[in-house]
C-alpha positions, 0 to 999 in steps of 0.5 A: 530545480536549481533555485533554493526554494520552491513555491507552489501557488494557486493550488487546491490543498486537500489536507487534514479534513479541509480543502482550500486554495493556498500556497506551499513553500518548500525549502530543501527537503522540508515544507517551510510554510503553508498559507491560505490564498497567495504567499509573498514570493521569496527571492531566488525561488522557483514558482509553480502555478498550480491553478486547477490542480489538487495538492495532496500529501504524498501517498504512503503505501504500507503494503508492496512487493517489489521483488528484490532481492531474488525475484527481480525478473518480475520487478525490482526496487528501482523499477517499481519505485519509478512506477510508484512516484508516477502514481503519487506514492512517495513512501512504501513499506515492502514485504519480506517474501523475497529470496532470501526471505527477510527473516533476520535483521541482517537481511533486513539491513541489506534490503535497506542498503539496496533501497538507499541506492535504488529507490526513488520513494522513501522506504521501509521493510517488514521483518518476516516472521517464521516459526523460529525467528522470535529472537530476531523479532524482539531485537527489532528497533521500533524507530527504524523498522516498520513492523513484522509481517506474519503470514497466517496463510501461506500465500506467496513465498511459503512463509506460513507461521502455523505454530500457535506457541510461536504466534503467542510469543510474537504477539506477546513480545514484538516491539514493533507492529504485527501486520497479519495476512489472515487466511486459514490454511486448513480451509484453503487446503480442503477447498483446493482438494475438493476443486482438484477432484472436480476439475483437475488442474483446469480449475476455473479462476472464478473458483478462486473466491470459493477456494480462498473463501470468506470463512477462511479469512474470517477464522484467521482474522478472528484468531489474530484479533483474539491474540492481539486482545489477549496480549494488547498487541499493536496489530494491523490486519492487511488487505481485508476482502470480506464483509464478515471481517468488519465485525471484528473491528472497532470504529468508535476509537480514535485512530491514534488510540487503536491497538487493532487496525486494518487496511483495504486495497484498491483492487478490493474496492474496484473489482468483484468476482464478476470481473474474473471472466474478463480478466482471468488469472490477472485478477488472481490475488490473495486473499481472493477478490470476492462478491460485489456485496463484499466490495460495497461493505469494504467501501462502507467500512472505510466510511465508518472508520472500521477500515483505517488505511487504503494500500495496494498490495502491489505484487507484479508477475510476468504476463506469461506466469499469470497466463498459467493454469489456476494452481500454477498461476501466481497470485498478485497484481501490479498497482502502485502506478494506478492506485491513486487514479483509481481512488480518485475515480471512486471519489468522482463516482460519489462513493467517497469524499476526497478528504476521506481518500487523503485521510486513508492513503496519507494521514492514516498510514502515518498515524497507524505506524507513527511515521516521523514527519510524513503524511501531512502538509505541515510546516517542518514535515518532509516535502512529500507532495503530489499535484493532481489534475482532477479533470485531465483524463488518461487511458492506461495503455501498454505504452504508458505502463511503467511496471517491469512486468509490463501489464496492468489490470487497468489496461484500457481503463480511462481515468478522469484524473492525472498525476502531474508532479510528485515531490519526494523530500522536496525533489521533483521526482516525477514531472508531467511524465518525466522521471528524475532519478538523480536523488533517491528516497530516504529510509523512513523513521518512526516516533514510537514510545 
């Protein structure tokens, strides 16, 4: 758009626990003003009539795997950020298990440089923990690095940190939040050996939540929480998958004061172990998707504020890679394009309020990670904005999937809402199915003491 300001009027604004009809004025990269009802139109202003549309803060997805560098046949920063803006995601935090693994600050800055050239969304990258890179971790800048990722379970990429002295040093000395993948590797190995003895390589995928079971998750999360409490670490437990782990979390502490937070991912809130027969290894993710009672407990955990954030753990693989036998099929599924629509569907089913969804997908990530000027519709904040048609249905088909891998666990699903427009720093990056990649996203900064 060539005009100096953009006025979005007649929108249903959902922000900070409220839902109201109003207008938002964008000037350059920032929100200039918000008003209930209409707003006087400034001169030289582009006007967007958002009648019938929801206006939300841009989604902040603090858990993705975009596969660059080194594994770009599966996805890359450009391809997956295009899918992200089509899904209303204006900011993402990407994980370190690329090739090479992001275990030095120099490699981290190289990824930042790639994103500056390629990413349509705003971006930050986790520094990866290893058994021997504590000096890199302690030198990370709290205001420019989102956090350090610790794999308590090996998961994908073989970045297991299994030395207790190393873990203690990380939890004691890290100047940035510790994000933990919590699965007990010894339990998983024992269970894998048992299944191999019974089935050989042809283990049914339905055994995935038996191999990577609730006990493996709970024991590992319990260790992470005990370390965090011992050293007063700012800990974030990623992708909870069990009801049991909720007992480790607090609900009566204001989010801004919590030292231990947690996230759930869209697929753990949508699917359960009954779906393995239908979707096979496409639904193989780590930690494993578990029972319907676990899924329902996670939904309740969100409502009870034991779970603070909803993210995706977007992790693309080629369809032919996923079609392999159980042990050879990689874990992970692509989600950034469809996460917001899936959560809107959960809202429509009456399982969550719309304001709660916005809190967990927009506000809470900004608070948990102390993100600077993002996550809210506020004057002076970056104009990261999504317009959603809440009553416009769309069916997920191969033809409209933007992931580089070309498939989705939601293929054939009809969602009752559609992403209409996504603004990233005031730039209209996605507009009714069309992507404008002429302006790239910005590096996310943090306001930490």
